[in-house]
C-alpha positions in Angstrom: 0.0 -0.2 0.2 1.3 3.6 -0.8 0.8 4.7 2.7 3.0 2.2 4.0 6.7 2.5 4.5 8.6 -0.2 2.1 10.6 -2.8 3.7 14.0 -2.1 3.4 15.6 -4.8 1.0 19.2 -5.6 -0.2 19.9 -4.4 -3.7 21.4 -7.4 -5.7 25.2 -6.8 -6.7 27.0 -8.1 -9.9 29.5 -11.0 -8.8 32.8 -11.6 -11.1 33.0 -14.9 -9.3 35.1 -13.7 -6.5 32.5 -13.5 -3.9 31.2 -17.5 -4.5 35.1 -18.7 -5.1 37.2 -16.9 -3.4 41.1 -16.9 -5.2 42.5 -19.3 -2.1 41.5 -16.8 0.5 43.5 -18.5 3.2 47.4 -18.6 2.9 48.7 -21.7 1.2 50.6 -24.4 3.1 54.0 -24.2 1.7 54.9 -27.1 -0.1 57.5 -25.3 -2.4 56.6 -23.1 -5.4 56.4 -25.0 -8.8 58.3 -23.3 -11.3 56.1 -24.4 -14.1 53.3 -23.1 -12.6 54.5 -19.8 -12.1 55.3 -19.5 -15.5 52.0 -20.7 -16.6 50.2 -17.5 -14.3 53.1 -15.1 -15.4 52.3 -16.1 -19.4 48.7 -15.6 -18.4 49.0 -12.4 -16.6 51.1 -11.1 -19.6 48.5 -11.7 -21.9 45.6 -10.1 -20.0 47.9 -7.3 -19.4 49.4 -7.0 -23.6 47.3 -5.2 -26.2 43.5 -4.0 -25.9 41.5 -4.7 -22.9 38.8 -5.2 -25.2 40.6 -8.1 -27.0 41.9 -9.8 -23.6 39.3 -12.9 -23.5 39.9 -13.7 -27.5 43.7 -13.5 -26.6 43.0 -16.0 -23.5 41.1 -18.1 -25.8 42.9 -18.6 -28.4 46.2 -18.9 -26.3 44.1 -21.9 -24.7 43.0 -23.1 -27.8 46.7 -23.9 -29.1 47.6 -25.3 -25.8 44.6 -28.0 -26.1 45.8 -28.9 -29.5 48.9 -30.1 -28.6 47.3 -32.4 -25.8 47.5 -36.0 -26.1 46.3 -37.8 -22.9 43.6 -36.9 -20.8 44.4 -35.5 -17.0 43.3 -37.6 -14.2 41.2 -35.7 -11.5 44.3 -35.7 -9.2 46.3 -34.2 -11.7 44.2 -31.6 -12.5 43.6 -30.7 -9.0 47.1 -30.8 -8.4 47.5 -28.3 -11.2 44.8 -25.8 -9.8 46.5 -25.8 -6.1 50.1 -25.2 -7.8 48.6 -22.3 -9.8 46.9 -21.2 -6.4 49.8 -21.5 -4.3 51.9 -19.3 -7.0 48.9 -16.8 -7.3 49.0 -16.3 -3.4 52.2 -14.3 -4.1 51.5 -12.5 -7.1 51.0 -8.8 -7.1 48.6 -8.6 -10.2 44.9 -9.8 -9.9 44.6 -13.7 -9.8 40.9 -14.9 -9.6 39.3 -17.7 -11.4 39.8 -16.6 -15.0 43.4 -16.2 -14.5 43.8 -19.6 -12.4 41.9 -21.5 -14.4 43.8 -20.6 -17.8 46.8 -21.0 -16.0 46.3 -24.5 -14.8 44.9 -25.6 -18.2 48.4 -24.4 -19.5 50.0 -26.0 -16.9 48.6 -29.5 -17.9 49.0 -28.7 -21.3 53.1 -28.8 -20.7 52.8 -31.9 -19.7 50.9 -32.8 -22.9 47.5 -33.7 -20.8 44.0 -32.4 -21.4 41.6 -30.5 -19.0 38.6 -28.6 -20.4 38.8 -24.9 -19.4 34.9 -23.7 -18.9 33.6 -20.3 -18.5 30.3 -20.0 -17.4 27.3 -17.7 -15.8 24.8 -18.0 -13.1 21.9 -15.8 -13.3 20.0 -13.5 -10.8 22.2 -11.8 -10.2 24.6 -12.2 -13.3 27.7 -14.0 -12.0 30.8 -15.1 -14.1 33.2 -17.8 -13.2 35.8 -19.6 -14.9 37.1 -23.3 -13.6 39.0 -26.1 -14.8 37.1 -30.0 -15.2 38.5 -33.2 -16.6 37.1 -34.9 -19.8 34.8 -36.5 -17.3 33.1 -33.5 -16.9 34.4 -33.2 -13.1 35.2 -29.8 -11.8 38.5 -29.6 -10.4 39.5 -28.2 -7.1 36.0 -26.4 -7.0 33.1 -26.0 -4.5 29.6 -27.5 -5.0 28.2 -23.9 -5.9 30.0 -24.1 -9.4 27.2 -26.7 -10.4 24.9 -23.2 -10.2 27.2 -22.1 -13.3 26.1 -23.0 -17.0 29.2 -23.3 -19.6 29.1 -20.7 -22.0 32.4 -21.6 -23.4 34.6 -24.5 -23.2 37.9 -25.3 -24.8 39.7 -28.4 -24.8 36.8 -30.7 -24.5 37.7 -34.1 -26.1 35.0 -33.3 -28.7 37.0 -30.2 -30.1 40.1 -31.9 -30.9 41.2 -35.5 -31.9 43.7 -37.2 -29.9 
């Protein structure tokens, strides 16, 4: 009714994945820094910084497609999780933004450096609109991700077995 005071409501805010999926919010246990993970993350960070901001996503997807084309064997779930955790450990010390996009792309590059394939997924969840990127194995299981990742619908996948012959 117009004469009643409306109830206070919290406005929905957009999220780019970091609210639901913190990029390793707690300091990782020191287990030694992986040089290969650092190189993969440095490559992704260089790709995101070089060139026009409008073409950043295209540059990342082009590199991931190229890397996926070199893979000969699917990564196991343990290998994919180890890659994600290695990148997260390195990302903790990175001075640049290291969120789901950078982590997942670097993990796929790290696996590809060992000729292991994994699927890179970039998805969306509705109400409010949220974006997230993650790595999953060929059987469709997300690596090192919370169950809330199931709320995201993949809008773009790179590296799935149907996309390139082995």
